[in-house]
Each structure stands twice: as C-alpha cells, then as structure tokens.
C-alpha positions as CSV (number, residue, x, y, z in Angstrom):
1,M,29.4,24.0,-2.4
2,C,26.8,21.7,-0.8
3,S,26.1,18.4,-2.4
4,L,22.5,17.1,-2.1
5,K,23.0,13.9,-4.2
6,G,23.2,11.6,-1.2
7,Q,20.4,13.2,0.6
8,T,18.0,13.1,-2.3
9,K,18.3,9.4,-2.6
10,G,17.2,8.9,1.0
11,V,14.2,11.2,0.3
12,D,13.3,9.2,-2.8
13,V,13.3,6.0,-0.8
14,L,11.1,7.6,1.9
15,I,8.7,8.7,-0.8
16,Q,8.6,5.3,-2.3
17,I,7.9,3.7,1.1
18,S,5.1,6.1,1.8
19,E,3.6,5.4,-1.6
20,F,3.7,1.7,-0.8
21,K,2.0,2.2,2.5
22,K,-0.9,3.8,0.7
23,V,-1.5,0.7,-1.5
24,E,-0.5,-2.0,1.0
25,P,-4.0,-2.7,2.1
26,L,-5.1,-3.4,-1.5
27,L,-2.1,-5.7,-2.0
28,D,-3.1,-7.6,1.2
29,I,-6.6,-8.2,-0.3
30,F,-5.0,-10.0,-3.3
31,S,-2.2,-11.8,-1.4
32,N,-4.6,-13.3,1.1
33,P,-8.3,-12.6,0.5
34,F,-9.4,-15.1,3.2
35,T,-8.0,-13.1,6.1
36,I,-9.1,-9.6,5.0
37,S,-11.9,-7.9,7.0
38,V,-14.7,-7.0,4.7
39,E,-15.4,-3.8,6.6
40,N,-11.9,-2.6,5.9
41,A,-12.0,-3.3,2.2
42,P,-13.0,-0.7,-0.3
43,E,-16.7,-0.6,-0.9
44,S,-16.3,-1.5,-4.5
45,M,-14.7,-4.9,-3.4
46,Q,-16.8,-5.8,-0.4
47,L,-19.4,-7.9,-2.2
48,E,-16.7,-9.8,-4.1
49,I,-14.8,-10.5,-0.9
50,M,-18.0,-11.7,0.8
51,D,-18.6,-14.1,-2.1
52,I,-15.2,-15.8,-1.5
C-alpha cells in the first residue's frame, strides 16, 4: 500500500506559495507604497498611489 500523506503536505505547501506569489505585488503596495512603480500597480490603485 502506497502512502501519500507525506507527499500531499509538500504539494499543499507549494500551492500556498504559488497563491502567495499571486498576491505578493499587492502586499508590496501596502508594505512600502513609496517605492512601488505606478505603472505596475493595478489600474484601480494608480491614482491613489500618485497622490501619495
């Protein structure tokens, strides 16, 4: 019988890391808004960033 318990934990961690990578740019905006490139920010936030 093959046990996948140890392998699925590794896959779960990789999925969590990939999900974090998707939102990391948004987190960067809030952690340090003065260094963010306005062009790389989502359109809905660009005017707000320019006001800072």
